[in-house]
N, C-alpha and C positions, 0 to 999 in steps of 0.2 A: 550603667551600671542597669540591670533591668527593672521595670519597676511592675513588680508580682504581684501586685494586686490586682491589674490589669489582665492575671492571666483566671484559664479558668479553673473551679476550686474543687478539688477530685477528694469525697470523704471518706475519712479513715474508719470500716465500718471493725471495730478487734471481736475475734470469737475466742478468744484464748480459754477463758472462762466457760465455752459450752464447748465447741468443735474442740478445741486442746486440750480439755479435761477429759477427753473420750478416748488420749491419747492410754494404754493399758499401763496403769498403772500410776496415772497421770491424778488422781482424786485429791482434789484438795479439801482442806476442811472450811466450815463454815466464817471462822476469822481470816481465814488468807483469801478468800474468794472477795473479801469487803476489802482488804489491803490493798488487792490487785486491782478491782475496780478506782476504790480509792486514787490509786497513782494514774489508771489509764487517763481517768478523766483529769485531773490533774495535769498530765501532759498534752491533751487536747484532742485526745481521739474523740470523735463525732459521735460513733455507736457503742457501745457494749452492748453485744448481747451476751447477757448476762447467764441464760442457763436454759434449762428445760423440763418447765416450772410442775408437766404431769408427771414426768421420770420419780419424785419421791417428795417426797415431803422437807427434807434437807435440800432439794433441792428448790422445790417452791419457796422456801423460808428464806436464803442465801438470793432469788432473785427478786425478793418481796425489799429485802432489806437495802439489798445493792440501791434498788429504784428510789427508795426511799433516802439515800443517803446523797443520789445524785446531784453535781453541782448545774454541770454547763453540758453532759451528755445526754444526748440521747439513750434510752435503758429500753433494749428490747428482748423480748421473751420468745425463743422458740416453741413451735406449735404444728403438731399433724394436720391435715385436712379434716378435723370431723371438730364436730359442735363443740366437745366434751375439749379435747386436749386446746383451743379457741379460747374458751369462759375461763378454764384452770391459768391460761396462760396471762391474761386481762386480768384476773384477778392477781399475778403477782405484780405485774407492770402499773397500774394504772393511777399509783400511787408517784411514778416520777414525772418531777417538771415537762419531760416529754419524754411520753410512752411511745414504743413502739411493738407491734403483734406481727412477726414475724412465721406465716404457714409456708406447707410446702405439700408435695406430693412429685412421685418418681415418675416422670412423661416418658420413658424410654421402653419400644419393646420388651424388654426385660421386666419391668417396676410394673409396667401394665398386667403382665402376667401374672406378678407373684401379688397385683393385688386383684386376679381375675376378674378387671372390669375393662369393657370396649373402648373406644376412642369415646365414643359417644358419651357414654358415662360417667367415664374420667373427665371429661369435658362438663357434665352436668355436678358434678361431686368440685369439681375446681370456681364454675361459681356459685354454688349453695356458698362455700366455707369463705373465700375473700369475701364476701357482701357479710354475711354474718361476720366476718373480722371487723370489714370498715362499720356496721349499725356500732360497733364497741368501741372504737380508736382510728381519729382521723387520720393516723400513720402508720399503713401498714402494706407491709414485705412480702410479696408472693416469689417462691422457688420451684422450678421445673427441675428437681431430682434428674441428675445424670444427664442434662440438657443437652451436652454434650454427643452425646448418642443417640437421642431422640433425633425423629423424620425432621427436615429444616419446615414440611409444611403444616406441620400438624403440631411444631413447637410455634410458628405463627399464627398460628388459631389459638392456641392455651394462652399466650402470652394477649393476644388479643378479648379474650374474655376475661381474663384476669384485670385488666385495666380497664374495662367496662364496669367489673364488679366494682372499684374501686380502689385497686392497690394502684399504692405512691411509689412503689420501687420494686422494680422485676430484676431479682437475681439471677443470672445465668450462671447455675455452678456445674465446672468440669468437673463430676462426683469422685470420679476412679484416677486422675491426673491422667486423664486419656490424648488431647489434645496437643499442638504442636501452636507454634506463635502468631504463624500467618492464621491457622485455623481460627484462631480464639477473636483475630480480629475482623477476618470475616463473616465471625458468627454474628457479632455486634453490628455489625455495619449491613449485617443482611435484616436484622431486626430490625434497626430504625427505619431502611427504608422500604419496607415490608408491609409493616405491623400499622395500621391504624390510631393516632394516641399517641405513641410512641415517642416522639419528640415534645410530650406534656408529663413526660415521667422519667426517674431515672434509674436506667439501668447499672448494674452493678455487677462483678466480676467478684467469684465465688472460684479458689483455684487449690487443687492436690497439687504434691509434690513428686509422685509416684515413678514419673518419667525425669525427675530434675528441673524444671520445666516453669515452676508455679511463677515465681518474680516475672520470669519473660512475657507468660501467660497473660498474666497479669498486666504489664503493663502496654502491653498489647490490645487490652482489650481496651485501656485507657485512649491509646491512641485514637483508635475505631469512634469512639466516644460514648466509652461507659463512665460514669464520674464517681463509683461509690468501687474501693479496694476493701476485699471482705478479706484478713488477714491474722496472724496472730504473732504473740510476741515467740522471739528463737523459732517460728517457723512450727513450732509446736503445734500436735495432729494426727490423727489416725494415722496410720500405716507410715508413710516417709514423713507424714508433714503438710501443715498449709503454706501459701505465700506468707512469708515471713515479714512482716511488718516495718520492722528495722532496714529490710533491703530495699522495699519498693518506697521508703520515705524518702530515703539517702538517694535513690539512683534518681529521682526526682528534683535533688535539692542541687547534690553534685553534678548531674548529666542536664539542669536545666535550658541549657543551651539548646539541645533534639527533645526534651520532657518539659514541655514549659506547659505544668501547672505547679496547682500550690496547695500547701494542706496547710492545716495550722497547728502543726503535731511541732512541739517544743524536744526539737533532736536532743538539748545535750541533758535531758533526761531517760536515755534510751537504754544508758548504762543500767542504772539502778533495776528499771524495772527490769531487764532483762537477767541481773542474777535474782532476782526477786523470784520472778517466773519459776528459773533451774533450781532455787532453790525449793521449793515448796511443791512442784512439781515433781522433785528428783532425779528431771532428766538435765542432767551437765551440758553444757555445750559444748559441742567440738572447735579445740583448739584453734583450727583452719576454717569457720564458721564467718562466712561474708559480716563484715561491720563490728558483732561482738565477742567476737574466738577472740582464744585468748594470743593470738599471735598476728592480729587484724594488723594492730602499729606493730611487732616486733621487729626486726633485722636483723638478721645474723652474720650474711653473706659480707665478706670485707668488703667488697664494689658498694652493697647497698650501704655498708653503716660509715662509709666515706662520702659516698654521694648524700646520705643523712645530715652527715656533719657541717657538708658545705653548703646545703638549702635542702628544706624539709620535702620542699615539693616535688624535687626529683626522685622517691619511691613514693610516697604518699598523696593522696587527690582528696583524702580528706587530712582535717586536722583531730585528732584525737580527742579536744576536747569541744568536736561540735557533737559529738554522741556524749558528752558528760566524762570523761577519763580523766585522770590528772595525766597531764603529760609529766612529771617527777616521780621519781620512788622514793623516798624521805625514807629514813631511817627512825624507828621510836623505841624505845628500852623503857627500860621499870623505873625510871626517872621522870620520865613522863607522866604530866597532869592532864585532869580528865578537860581540862578547855586545851588544849592541844589534842588529843584524844579525837573530842569533839570538832576542833577546824578539820585534822587529817579523814578524820571521815565525813563528813560535809567534802569536800575536795573529791573523794573518790565518790559520792553520790547519795549520802546516806544522811536523811536527816533523823535526828533522834527526841525527843523528846526526854526533859530530864528522869523518868523515871527508867524508859529503857538505857539511854545513857549511865547507869547507875548502874544496870545490869552486866554491862557489856565492860564497864570498866573494871569492873570484880575479874572479871575471867581475861581480860585483857591483859592486869596483873600476875595475873596465873600463868599467861602464856610465856610476857614477860622476865618471869622469873626462870621460866625454861630453856629460852631462848635468848642467847648474846642480842640479837637485833632482830625486832619483828619490822617487815617488810607491809608496801602497802597489798600483794597477794596476801601476806598474815592476817593481815586484819577484812580484807572481802570473807575466806574458810572462816575468822571467826562468827562474823554476822550472820554467813549463811550457816551456822554449822547449828542442824538438826538436831546434836546427839544431847542439848540439854530436855532433862524431864520434865516435865508439865506436872503441874497434878494433878489433874484428870485421869494419866498415863496407867494404864492397868498398869505396863511394865518399867520398872527403875532398877537403874543398876547403883549398887550400892560399895562394893567391891568386885576387885578384878587382882589376883595375883597369876603369875603365869609361871611356871618351871621347864627350861628348855634344856634339852644335852643333848651331846650328840650321839648317844647311843640307847635304842627304846623310845615308845610315845612320849610325846609333849603331856605336862599336865597343867589343866587349867582350878584357880582356886576360885567361886564364882559365890558371892551374895548378891541377889536381886533381891526385889521390894515388891513382891505381886499382891496389888489390892490394899498395900500398909501394911502386910506383914514380911518380914524379914525372910525367905530361905536361901541357907547356904549347902552346896554340892562340890567335888572334887571330880573332876571327868579329864577323861585322857584323848588323844588324839593324833592324826599326822597333822603335828605343826599347833605350837601353840592357837593360829585362830581357829583351825578346827577343835582345838581340845575347847575352846571357851563357846565356839556355836552350842559344840554336843555339850554344854553345862547348861546354856540355856534351854534348851530344849529338854534336858532331864528335868531342870526345874519348872518349866511350863509347858509340858509336853503339846504339840499341834503338828499338822499334816502339811504345813505351809512347805514348797519346795524351793530351794533357792536357785533362782532363775540368774540373778547376776550379783558377781562380787568384781569389785573394781577399784584401787587403789591408783592411785599417782599423787609426788609430792608438790608439795604446793608450790615454797620457794627449795634454794640448792640448800647442800649440806646435810652432815648426820644428823643436825638438831631440828630439819624441815617439819613442818607441820605435814601430815596423809590426812586426803580427804579420801575417805573412802565411801562407795556409792554402794546400795544393795538391792537386790528385789525378789521379793519372795511370789508365790504362789499358791496359792490354796481354793481348789474349788470354783477354778474360773474365777477369783477374786484376786488382783495383783496388785501390791501395794510396795511401796517404794520407800529406804530410807537414806539417809547421807550424815557426818558428822566427820569431823578434824579435829585430830591430836597430833603432839607431836608422837604418841607412841601407837604406833600401825596396830597392834592388836584392841587396844582400849576405845582406838574409834574404829574398827573395823567391829566388836560388840555394841557399841553408841549405835551404832548406824543400821544392824540387827534386830535388836531394839524398837530403832524408830519406829521399822520397817513394817515388826512384828505388832506397835502399839496401832498403826495405820491399819491393819487388817484388822485389829479388834474394833478398832472404828465402823469398819466397814462390814464387818459380819452383824455387829449391832444394829446400824441403818438398813440391811438388807433383812431383820428378824420379822418372823409373822405379821401383817399389817399392814408393812409399807411393802409395793410394789415395785421397788428400785428393779430389782432383777427381770421381773414380767417384761417393764415397760419398757426396760433403757434400749435405745435405737439407736443404731449406730451408724454412721456416714449419712447422716443427715439431708448434707449438703455438700 
C-alpha cells in the first residue's frame, strides 16, 4: 500500500465564499457564510478565501467574523492593487490565527488597457502594492488576473517582481476559462523554469470552467509543479463556475496511482457541505454532477444493477461512504423518535445541536403525518428547506388556499404577514401557482422579474415532496429561494417569498452609504 505521507502535499484553497458567491443570485447571509466557513475548516481546507472586504460593510464583517472563529485554516481576503483595498483587507483578516492577503491586478493586454497602464506602470504598481501587503502580513498571495492571456515574457517579469516584493504564493488564474490542460501544465512549467526565485514560493492554479476543462486544467497544473488548487464547493462560481473541490480532491484520492499527491481533506464530509452550499446559494446540484450529483451512485440499467449486486466495484470506482453518503435508504415514519431521527441525519452527514434537532423534529413529524414513508431524500430536502420563515423576514406566509377548476382562471386566497402585520387578498391566474404568485405581488408590490421557476420531485409517489427553486431579478440584483413541501403550490409560494426576502435584504445592504454596488468587482481571478 502506498505511503501517502511521503507524497507531495497539495494545498486546497476554497473560494466558495468569494468567487463562488459572485454567481448571480448566490449571495449568502452573514450567518450562512460563518456556517460554511466552519464546515470548510472542519473538513480540512487549508485556505479559506472568506470574501472581498472592501466590497461592503457586510463583506468586511463576514470576513472579520470568519477570521475570529477560524480554527486551523488560513483565512484570506481579496484586495485589488491599491493601498486602500489592502489596508481594509488586513483589518478584516488580521484576527485569524493564520491570516493571508490576496491582492491582484489584470496583466493581459485587455486588462492593461482597461487600467490605462503601460507595462512599466503596471510593473511599478505591482511592486508597490505587494510590498505594502507584505509589510502588513507575512502571508501574501498575488494574482496576475487573466494570466493565461498575458504575454509570457511579461508574465515572467511581473511574477518575478511579485516574488521580490515578498509574495509567498503566486496564483496563475485562467480567469475566462480559456486554456486547455496541455497549456495549463506548460504555463506552470515555464514559470518554474524561467523565473528566478520560483522554487522558493508556492504556485497556485485557479481555473474557470467555461469550456468544461477546469478540473483537468487544475490537475495538469499540479502535475507541472503547482502546489495549491483554488476551487469551490460544487464548482460554484461566475458564468460556468470554478474548479470543483470535490472533483480534484477525489481525483487525487481515487487515481493516486497516476496523481500521487495528498491533501488533508476529510472526504467523508464532502456531501454534507455540498448540500449546505446548494441550499444557501439556491444553486441545486445537477443530477449527473460528478461526485456529488444525485445520480453519481445510482444504477438503473439492468446490466449495471446485476454487476453491482455481484461486486460494487464492477461499476463504482468510489464507495458512497468515501464522500459521506449513506449506503442505505431506510424508511422513517411518524412513529420514529428523536434518537432515531438524530442517528439517521448523522448517517446522512448532518450533525445537529439539541435546539436544531427540536426544530427539525417538529417539521419531520408534520411531514410524516402527510407521507406514509419518509426516505433519505425526504430528510435531505427537509434539512435544505429554506421555506421556513425567520423572525427577521419582511414577508411570511400565514395562510394559503387555492381553488382549481377545469374552466376559467384558478383562484388563490393568501394571507401574508408583512413586517408583522397580516394582509389578505384573493387573486386569479393561469394556474394555481400563477394565481398564488399574483396574490403575493398584489399584497407586496415589487418590480422583481421571475427568471427561473423549477420543480422536481424528491422521491417517487403521489405523496412525494416537491422541491421548488425560484430566481428573481430587480434592478440588477438577483436572489434565489428554495423550499420543499408535499404540496407543490405551497412549496412554490414559500420559495418565491424566500427569494423576495433575500432581495429585500440585498436592497437594504445596497442602500445609500453602502458602496456594495459601486465597488463590486467580478471575475477577480
